[in-house]
Phi, psi and omega in degrees: 000317181298321182292324179295316180296320182294316179299316179297319180295315180295330177294317182296312185280347181249000182298137182295343181273358182284138175300149180295133170285127186293351180239188182269008177069011174265153188211140169249127178245125183239119177257124176244099184300131175074006180299140190221132178299332182297333177266324186287314187301314179296325179291324175296317180297329180275002179077018184266351180228070185294329180288323174296314182302311181299318181295316181293327178294330181260359184230187179246139188212159178179193183274133172253113183280125178280181178287143175232124001294162186297140175256168177279152190312311182304322182292323182290311182296329176291325176292322176301319185282333187252337186077014183243156177294152180308327182291346188252347184253356171090352180262111187266343182158202181287321184238154172269174184300332180274011177073009174274154179295141173301147184228172184294340177287351183276347180293130178246011177217147181291139175271174180309316183291331175290319178295317178298317179297322178295335179269009175088018181238172189247158181223152171234116185240126185231117167081004182298145181303141176057053172242015174256138353294148179300131180259147175297133173227177175280084184140226182229135176241121174248116189287166180288356175266006181306318185286352180252011187295337178281355178264356179176160185259129176221072182300133176080001181245351182272320182221145172230131001295142185286357175284347182281129178259112181253012186299329180287345181268352181280124177265118179285116183301329182290346180273355184276121185275165174299325178298322176294330180279358182296345177287343181249329189235163179266106183292327177297317179292327180291330186309127182088350183238022187300318181294322181299325184254011185302313183294319178298316183288330174295322176299320177295318179300317184299311183286327175300316178296325179297311180295322176296324179295316182291326175294313181297323179296315178298315179303317181295315186289318184283344174289334182265337187203147175264139181237153177281328177232123176244122183236127177222135184243131179242122187264348192306317183301320181296313183293313180292331176294314177298321185280324194230004184301316187287344172288333179272318179247079188289349179293340178248015181291138180290347174203169183282142175255153177285162176301324179295317177306312184290323178295320181281315192251355189289344182253010183295318183297303177299326178297322180288325175298322177291327174295319177301321176299321177294319177303314178302313179301318179295317180293314182298326182294345181278351188230163177303153182298333181263013180296136173293135181219142172232133178242141181204161167233160180278342180184173173262198183209130176234002177088179184294154178235140179266124178238182182304326184268012177107194182285138181247133185237196179065227184293342178292346178274354184271145168265142178291345181276107174257198183238151170213134176211141178222143173244113185199149174296348175289338186237147182291133177294140178076004183285141174245121174257161186282308188196144168229157182266157183305318183284357173278346190294308182298315176302322180292318179295323177297319178299318178298327178277357180080022182245147182283160175280151177268158179295335180287343180273120184273349179281174182240155171289133179305120183256338182287118178101003178294142171287174176300310178295325178297319180295318178300317182291315180295319178301320178296317180297319181293328178284346185234047175300152171264154183298312184198153171255011187303327181291349180273356177291118182286158175293136181264146177291136178258020179296134178280123181262124180294137176286137180230186181294345174299316182296317179298321180295317180293314179298323178300316179293317179298322177295319182294337180270355180084014183276329178228160180272000000 
């Protein structure tokens, strides 16, 4: 069945009657968890996010509406990857009913990288939610547990193929000095109070090291091989937003902070957004200037809200308005669209890859801002939908993975963010 579907798909994308795709059908996908235009736009105006500004000038951008009511990150990112509603792709959240962490064997629908592999092309996927244990794909899979590898050993489950050695790409959070954190904090204000803020700064070190690790991993992998689809996910903005947002926006703080708190920690949020801008620049520099790229977040962020039952945290701190931006010959440079829906993301990414949408996907390819050639190409894809990509879902390993201190560390962090009880 899979071979029949593959032949049909290759016929569609290789048929001589198809309009030319204006690009090379390769794509870089960058996920910035919790990124919000409300924070980005003022920093761009102040000249603090030059890479974002340049990208938006050359691409098309607008609001990506998340699910309402808000869902937890794994469900949203799985919908981005599959084009399916959470009830249809098998990823229910951070934990399963038995209180174990959700795992890659829980996917019941093929993700973008499975579809790309089924069409005879390769992918490099780094850090995407619920990709542990790493499963074999056509390319390289680096699981979302990569940043916790120093907390426990899981040979063969962090990266596939497991012959790849990524140890040199792991940034040890304990090696990050206060001087390196000076891009986020005021060292003069901190002086003499290092012990008082040690735990807070260690939290910052850990997530900073995580994002640096995923960047270093991408650099290592694309230096050795070219892929048709490159996917990298950065979680840092979400964690620092949950941890430090109210030091920056004290009007919504659940209690008063001291002047010292605000002096030391009050600039972490804008500082991290500026770091994200550098991450974008570093990623873009790895690829040709005309490479197709899509940037997105799963939601925005407005901080805790006070309701009748008290202060609400976790997903209640999220805004449904996230970001989406793409640079591609399919779309007009500098165009601003008003809004697209979460389930529109996968169909749009498939179009950038030159692949048709399936009938199972209820979302639409982003049409606002298409060029003339882009519209012709997208119209052709819509006229030639495939019934389903279900046969591209690979067999999952049924190996039982022993729970280790890694799981406890991840659960501890999720609990501190208000995501689990």
